[in-house]
TORPAPA-140441 format. One record per residue (C-alpha): residue in one letter; residue number from 0; x, y, z. Coordinates in steps of 0.001 Angstrom, whole numbers. Example, Ala and Ser with C-alpha at 12.3 -4.5 7.8 and 13.67 -1.06 7.14 Angstrom:
# TORPAPA-140441
{site 'a'; 0; {12300; -4500; 7800}};
{site 's'; 1; {13670; -1060; 7140}};
# end
This chain:
# TORPAPA-140441
{site 'm'; 0; {133256; 126976; 193963}};
{site 'r'; 1; {130049; 125076; 195496}};
{site 'p'; 2; {127626; 127545; 193700}};
{site 'l'; 3; {129842; 126658; 190649}};
{site 'f'; 4; {129790; 122911; 190997}};
{site 'y'; 5; {125963; 123023; 191121}};
{site 'l'; 6; {126046; 125407; 187724}};
{site 'c'; 7; {127846; 123229; 186065}};
{site 'a'; 8; {126066; 119818; 187279}};
{site 'a'; 9; {122609; 121326; 186327}};
{site 'i'; 10; {124308; 122042; 182809}};
{site 'a'; 11; {125733; 118529; 182223}};
{site 'f'; 12; {121921; 117325; 183313}};
{site 'a'; 13; {120651; 119421; 181047}};
{site 'l'; 14; {122764; 118381; 177984}};
{site 'a'; 15; {122418; 114654; 178859}};
{site 'q'; 16; {118442; 114331; 178494}};
{site 'p'; 17; {118214; 114216; 175332}};
{site 'a'; 18; {120853; 111507; 174924}};
{site 'm'; 19; {119025; 109710; 177473}};
{site 'a'; 20; {115477; 110586; 176294}};
{site 'q'; 21; {115775; 110041; 173095}};
{site 'p'; 22; {112506; 109316; 171281}};
{site 'y'; 23; {111782; 106430; 169566}};
{site 'p'; 24; {113058; 106442; 166715}};
{site 's'; 25; {115743; 108344; 166410}};
{site 'k'; 26; {117486; 106071; 163646}};
{site 'p'; 27; {116839; 103890; 160849}};
{site 'i'; 28; {114673; 100690; 162047}};
{site 'r'; 29; {116124; 97242; 159671}};
{site 'm'; 30; {112629; 95188; 158896}};
{site 'i'; 31; {113845; 91868; 158490}};
{site 'v'; 32; {111519; 89843; 155591}};
{site 'p'; 33; {112386; 86172; 155093}};
{site 'f'; 34; {111404; 85981; 151582}};
{site 'g'; 35; {113131; 87131; 148392}};
{site 'a'; 36; {112951; 90335; 145836}};
{site 'g'; 37; {109323; 90112; 144634}};
{site 's'; 38; {108024; 88095; 147292}};
{site 'g'; 39; {104282; 89131; 148224}};
{site 't'; 40; {105620; 89975; 151806}};
{site 'd'; 41; {108582; 92370; 150155}};
{site 'q'; 42; {106372; 94185; 148029}};
{site 'v'; 43; {105033; 95068; 151344}};
{site 'a'; 44; {107670; 95942; 153762}};
{site 'r'; 45; {108649; 98392; 150509}};
{site 'a'; 46; {105910; 100419; 150575}};
{site 'l'; 47; {105963; 100537; 153869}};
{site 'a'; 48; {108906; 101526; 154583}};
{site 'q'; 49; {108699; 104293; 151886}};
{site 'a'; 50; {104949; 105762; 153342}};
{site 'i'; 51; {106468; 106143; 156945}};
{site 'g'; 52; {109343; 107751; 155698}};
{site 'k'; 53; {106951; 110076; 153689}};
{site 'a'; 54; {104668; 110524; 157147}};
{site 'd'; 55; {107068; 110723; 160099}};
{site 'n'; 56; {110716; 111336; 157933}};
{site 'v'; 57; {112066; 107907; 159592}};
{site 't'; 58; {114261; 106237; 157347}};
{site 'v'; 59; {113598; 102388; 157367}};
{site 'v'; 60; {115714; 99530; 155693}};
{site 'v'; 61; {114112; 96755; 154014}};
{site 'd'; 62; {116506; 93298; 154804}};
{site 'n'; 63; {115594; 90409; 152586}};
{site 'r'; 64; {116641; 87194; 153701}};
{site 'p'; 65; {115247; 84555; 152553}};
{site 'g'; 66; {115994; 80322; 152622}};
{site 'g'; 67; {115770; 77984; 155433}};
{site 'n'; 68; {112321; 77927; 155080}};
{site 'g'; 69; {111883; 81447; 157277}};
{site 'f'; 70; {114394; 80559; 159954}};
{site 'i'; 71; {116927; 82795; 158981}};
{site 'a'; 72; {115451; 86044; 159093}};
{site 'a'; 73; {113447; 84553; 162673}};
{site 'q'; 74; {116102; 83634; 164331}};
{site 'a'; 75; {118342; 87039; 163307}};
{site 'v'; 76; {115394; 88886; 164874}};
{site 's'; 77; {115029; 86575; 167974}};
{site 'n'; 78; {118609; 87565; 168762}};
{site 'a'; 79; {118642; 91160; 167612}};
{site 'e'; 80; {118742; 93591; 170375}};
{site 'p'; 81; {115356; 94530; 172242}};
{site 'd'; 82; {115762; 98110; 170889}};
{site 'g'; 83; {113286; 98518; 168029}};
{site 'y'; 84; {115725; 98903; 164904}};
{site 't'; 85; {115418; 95338; 164274}};
{site 'm'; 86; {112143; 94019; 163656}};
{site 'l'; 87; {110866; 91181; 161491}};
{site 'l'; 88; {107668; 91542; 158540}};
{site 't'; 89; {107034; 87870; 158172}};
{site 't'; 90; {103144; 85861; 157406}};
{site 'n'; 91; {102169; 82735; 159077}};
{site 's'; 92; {104341; 80668; 157294}};
{site 't'; 93; {107129; 81086; 160769}};
{site 'h'; 94; {104598; 82478; 163024}};
{site 'a'; 95; {101891; 79711; 163012}};
{site 'a'; 96; {102806; 77014; 160868}};
{site 'a'; 97; {106455; 76506; 161106}};
{site 'e'; 98; {106392; 74399; 163863}};
{site 'h'; 99; {103706; 72286; 162567}};
{site 'l'; 100; {106177; 71126; 159509}};
{site 'y'; 101; {109799; 70785; 161227}};
{site 'k'; 102; {111103; 69275; 164018}};
{site 'n'; 103; {113515; 71366; 165559}};
{site 'l'; 104; {112536; 75234; 165001}};
{site 'p'; 105; {116046; 77520; 166111}};
{site 'y'; 106; {113167; 79978; 167998}};
{site 'd'; 107; {110638; 80139; 169325}};
{site 'p'; 108; {107127; 81691; 167589}};
{site 'v'; 109; {105360; 83242; 170534}};
{site 'k'; 110; {108516; 83231; 173200}};
{site 'd'; 111; {111201; 85250; 171457}};
{site 'f'; 112; {108996; 87693; 169582}};
{site 't'; 113; {106694; 90586; 170951}};
{site 'p'; 114; {104161; 90788; 168616}};
{site 'v'; 115; {103377; 94994; 167365}};
{site 'a'; 116; {101336; 94439; 164707}};
{site 'l'; 117; {98342; 92371; 162294}};
{site 'l'; 118; {98715; 94196; 158847}};
{site 'r'; 119; {97155; 92367; 155754}};
{site 'k'; 120; {95478; 89182; 154501}};
{site 'g'; 121; {95181; 87423; 151015}};
{site 'y'; 122; {94958; 84373; 149450}};
{site 'l'; 123; {96674; 81974; 146714}};
{site 'v'; 124; {96445; 81189; 142792}};
{site 'm'; 125; {96539; 78050; 141897}};
{site 'v'; 126; {98522; 78261; 138794}};
{site 't'; 127; {100052; 75789; 135680}};
{site 'q'; 128; {101962; 77200; 132289}};
{site 'p'; 129; {99248; 78278; 130077}};
{site 'd'; 130; {100580; 75672; 127457}};
{site 'f'; 131; {99729; 72675; 129678}};
{site 'p'; 132; {97074; 70649; 129257}};
{site 'a'; 133; {94277; 71665; 131689}};
{site 'a'; 134; {92419; 74439; 131514}};
{site 't'; 135; {90382; 73444; 135041}};
{site 'v'; 136; {91298; 71887; 138610}};
{site 'a'; 137; {88986; 69671; 137204}};
{site 'e'; 138; {91093; 68794; 133791}};
{site 'f'; 139; {94174; 69492; 135679}};
{site 't'; 140; {93025; 66796; 138686}};
{site 'a'; 141; {92370; 64641; 135618}};
{site 'r'; 142; {95375; 64790; 134154}};
{site 'a'; 143; {97494; 63780; 137769}};
{site 'k'; 144; {95270; 60690; 138028}};
{site 'r'; 145; {95875; 59402; 135091}};
{site 'd'; 146; {99924; 59727; 135675}};
{site 'p'; 147; {100411; 59660; 139334}};
{site 'g'; 148; {103723; 60687; 140788}};
{site 'v'; 149; {104426; 62303; 137236}};
{site 'l'; 150; {103759; 66060; 137630}};
{site 'n'; 151; {105699; 68103; 140561}};
{site 'f'; 152; {104299; 71502; 142510}};
{site 'g'; 153; {106918; 73736; 143431}};
{site 's'; 154; {106444; 75547; 146861}};
{site 'g'; 155; {109006; 78710; 148627}};
{site 's'; 156; {106637; 79284; 152044}};
{site 's'; 157; {104271; 76652; 154250}};
{site 's'; 158; {101431; 78787; 152505}};
{site 's'; 159; {101813; 77378; 149101}};
{site 'r'; 160; {102855; 74153; 149755}};
{site 'v'; 161; {99999; 73481; 153011}};
{site 's'; 162; {97497; 74949; 150058}};
{site 'a'; 163; {98900; 72417; 147221}};
{site 'e'; 164; {98954; 69624; 150193}};
{site 'l'; 165; {95508; 69956; 150802}};
{site 'y'; 166; {94619; 70557; 147376}};
{site 'k'; 167; {95992; 66846; 147394}};
{site 'q'; 168; {93815; 65076; 150057}};
{site 'l'; 169; {90583; 66368; 148548}};
{site 's'; 170; {91256; 65503; 145313}};
{site 'g'; 171; {93229; 62222; 145988}};
{site 'v'; 172; {95954; 63124; 143279}};
{site 'd'; 173; {99264; 62179; 143352}};
{site 'i'; 174; {101852; 64729; 141985}};
{site 'v'; 175; {105047; 65608; 143677}};
{site 'h'; 176; {105994; 68143; 146100}};
{site 'v'; 177; {109565; 70293; 145313}};
{site 'p'; 178; {111060; 72874; 147907}};
{site 'y'; 179; {111918; 76344; 146670}};
{site 'k'; 180; {113876; 78847; 148739}};
{site 's'; 181; {110826; 81253; 148184}};
{site 'n'; 182; {108024; 81514; 145690}};
{site 'p'; 183; {109894; 83727; 142860}};
{site 'n'; 184; {112102; 81248; 142185}};
{site 'a'; 185; {109387; 78467; 141845}};
{site 'l'; 186; {107308; 80750; 139250}};
{site 't'; 187; {110566; 81309; 137450}};
{site 'd'; 188; {110377; 77411; 137296}};
{site 'l'; 189; {106935; 77137; 136610}};
{site 'm'; 190; {107192; 79461; 134044}};
{site 'g'; 191; {110049; 77611; 132435}};
{site 'g'; 192; {108547; 73670; 132692}};
{site 'q'; 193; {110316; 72639; 135652}};
{site 'i'; 194; {107858; 71953; 137904}};
{site 'q'; 195; {103349; 71861; 136490}};
{site 'v'; 196; {101819; 73505; 139255}};
{site 'm'; 197; {101794; 75844; 142221}};
{site 'f'; 198; {99298; 77812; 144909}};
{site 'v'; 199; {101485; 81510; 144894}};
{site 'd'; 200; {99693; 84492; 146343}};
{site 't'; 201; {98091; 86451; 144721}};
{site 's'; 202; {100493; 89660; 144938}};
{site 's'; 203; {102899; 87601; 142798}};
{site 'a'; 204; {99728; 85860; 140345}};
{site 'v'; 205; {97321; 88696; 139746}};
{site 's'; 206; {100441; 90366; 137046}};
{site 'l'; 207; {101744; 87010; 135348}};
{site 'v'; 208; {97744; 85717; 135054}};
{site 'k'; 209; {96447; 89062; 133138}};
{site 'n'; 210; {99857; 89263; 131644}};
{site 'g'; 211; {99331; 85782; 130035}};
{site 'k'; 212; {102715; 84287; 131346}};
{site 'l'; 213; {100588; 81644; 133879}};
{site 'r'; 214; {96847; 80162; 133863}};
{site 'g'; 215; {95444; 80984; 136668}};
{site 'l'; 216; {92629; 77824; 137432}};
{site 'a'; 217; {91658; 79255; 140982}};
{site 'v'; 218; {91249; 80956; 143714}};
{site 's'; 219; {91800; 79919; 147644}};
{site 's'; 220; {89627; 82412; 149279}};
{site 't'; 221; {85566; 81108; 149926}};
{site 'k'; 222; {84505; 83842; 147350}};
{site 'r'; 223; {85595; 84848; 144062}};
{site 'l'; 224; {88202; 88371; 144179}};
{site 'd'; 225; {87628; 91663; 142387}};
{site 'i'; 226; {90881; 91001; 141644}};
{site 'l'; 227; {90697; 88091; 139401}};
{site 'p'; 228; {87000; 87732; 138880}};
{site 'm'; 229; {86932; 84995; 136170}};
{site 'l'; 230; {88935; 82368; 138195}};
{site 'p'; 231; {86469; 80267; 140577}};
{site 't'; 232; {86839; 78691; 143836}};
{site 'm'; 233; {87963; 75831; 144622}};
{site 'e'; 234; {85562; 75123; 145987}};
{site 'e'; 235; {83228; 76163; 142891}};
{site 'a'; 236; {85838; 74220; 140903}};
{site 'g'; 237; {85018; 70960; 142726}};
{site 'l'; 238; {86992; 70889; 146139}};
{site 'k'; 239; {84272; 70939; 148998}};
{site 'g'; 240; {85540; 72792; 151316}};
{site 'y'; 241; {89256; 73934; 150297}};
{site 'e'; 242; {89741; 77549; 152028}};
{site 'm'; 243; {93162; 78632; 152348}};
{site 's'; 244; {94543; 82334; 153417}};
{site 'y'; 245; {98367; 83188; 154622}};
{site 'w'; 246; {98207; 86734; 156721}};
{site 't'; 247; {101510; 89638; 157369}};
{site 'a'; 248; {102641; 90480; 160865}};
{site 'a'; 249; {105205; 92430; 162943}};
{site 'y'; 250; {107287; 91051; 165516}};
{site 'l'; 251; {109831; 92823; 167104}};
{site 'p'; 252; {112123; 90515; 169975}};
{site 'r'; 253; {111078; 89563; 173156}};
{site 'n'; 254; {111209; 91769; 176108}};
{site 't'; 255; {111180; 94980; 173761}};
{site 's'; 256; {108966; 98270; 175826}};
{site 'p'; 257; {105598; 98021; 175362}};
{site 'h'; 258; {106508; 101502; 174472}};
{site 'i'; 259; {108480; 101192; 171751}};
{site 'a'; 260; {105559; 98037; 170009}};
{site 't'; 261; {103208; 100471; 170491}};
{site 'r'; 262; {105095; 103557; 169668}};
{site 'l'; 263; {105547; 100663; 166073}};
{site 'g'; 264; {102503; 99387; 166042}};
{site 'e'; 265; {101515; 103162; 165982}};
{site 'l'; 266; {103857; 104075; 162493}};
{site 'l'; 267; {102595; 101038; 161264}};
{site 'k'; 268; {99332; 101606; 161048}};
{site 'q'; 269; {99529; 104983; 159984}};
{site 'a'; 270; {101502; 103366; 156567}};
{site 'm'; 271; {98646; 100529; 155713}};
{site 'n'; 272; {95952; 103560; 155972}};
{site 's'; 273; {98410; 105158; 153081}};
{site 'p'; 274; {96914; 105755; 150264}};
{site 'e'; 275; {100109; 104068; 149121}};
{site 'l'; 276; {99115; 100879; 150288}};
{site 'k'; 277; {95437; 100822; 149624}};
{site 'q'; 278; {96346; 100714; 146544}};
{site 'l'; 279; {98726; 98461; 146955}};
{site 'm'; 280; {96566; 95813; 148808}};
{site 'e'; 281; {93844; 96698; 145581}};
{site 'k'; 282; {96046; 95547; 142816}};
{site 't'; 283; {97692; 92818; 144423}};
{site 'g'; 284; {93986; 91217; 146091}};
{site 't'; 285; {94648; 91760; 149243}};
{site 'e'; 286; {93265; 93347; 152390}};
{site 'v'; 287; {93899; 95456; 155094}};
{site 'a'; 288; {93777; 93864; 158436}};
{site 'f'; 289; {95095; 96058; 160936}};
{site 'g'; 290; {95347; 94154; 164573}};
{site 'd'; 291; {97424; 95949; 167673}};
{site 'g'; 292; {99883; 93622; 169230}};
{site 'e'; 293; {97704; 92313; 172037}};
{site 'm'; 294; {95211; 91025; 168614}};
{site 'l'; 295; {98037; 89785; 166952}};
{site 'k'; 296; {98473; 87855; 169884}};
{site 'q'; 297; {95208; 86175; 170322}};
{site 'f'; 298; {94937; 86393; 166285}};
{site 'q'; 299; {98355; 83838; 166380}};
{site 'a'; 300; {97171; 81470; 168726}};
{site 's'; 301; {94385; 80917; 166542}};
{site 'e'; 302; {95721; 80592; 163654}};
{site 't'; 303; {98891; 78340; 165032}};
{site 'e'; 304; {95674; 75255; 166255}};
{site 'k'; 305; {93921; 76331; 162710}};
{site 'w'; 306; {97490; 75647; 160662}};
{site 'a'; 307; {97926; 72592; 162908}};
{site 'r'; 308; {94740; 71159; 162060}};
{site 'i'; 309; {95194; 71483; 158356}};
{site 'i'; 310; {98556; 69632; 158011}};
{site 'k'; 311; {97450; 67107; 160058}};
{site 'a'; 312; {94697; 66305; 157974}};
{site 'a'; 313; {96882; 66464; 154811}};
{site 'g'; 314; {98880; 64072; 156161}};
{site 'i'; 315; {102047; 66174; 155981}};
{site 'q'; 316; {104629; 64625; 158568}};
{site 'p'; 317; {106887; 67521; 160225}};
{site 'e'; 318; {110315; 66686; 158572}};
# end
């Protein structure tokens, strides 16, 4: 009886091994995005999901959770199981700027997350309606100074808002902030004339500017962008020292094992180097800026300090 017992135990142990040590990932990954469908981050998320699925046969489901200044999505991931199957694809909005814009965050941008990878960097475009009576930054500034407190700017992300606030500070204009859940919502109202100007990521702005639905005035980079070579930089347009960029990165909940975080980082790195993602970067005027979890940790710390300085210099008080 004893040999039979040992044989049964050995078989049971062997059969249990796959369940006990399943390779990661072995089921769909949910990628939560703090911005609406059509936003620049959403475009990257969907391209990443497709590239990962194509290369590694891993299903990635994009879950848009806009609103709440990105808090809804960030909090959902911070409270998720640290098993590698719920990740946050976000930007400096939630992980560098928010703590300086809002008094009470429902999450800690550092303690509540495991950094996985920095993915890309991009810039913004100052845009107005095509028929707005200002074809340059200087003309818009002059118009705003003639009518202080009359013109409105919209924003659906901290990058969009802080870019406009920095413009206000450096130009000395008084334009009124109108908050939106996401930049696509603000763009709809901009094209409809409810607001007069906004700073929007190149991912969302390029096609609208090239198709004549919006007029681009300048870009926030330190040099002209290949995707919009006709637009001057803000500094070329007369605002000395103006520079703003944004970035996209991936995070998992705190206490996620290093093995899982590293493996997910490998999947993301492979996807970012795919022809599809490289084509998207070129198309949207952004650039691959891959860094592993440790690099992202250090980069986030330096960016948090930078955004704190910009927000303070812009005179923004935490809400």
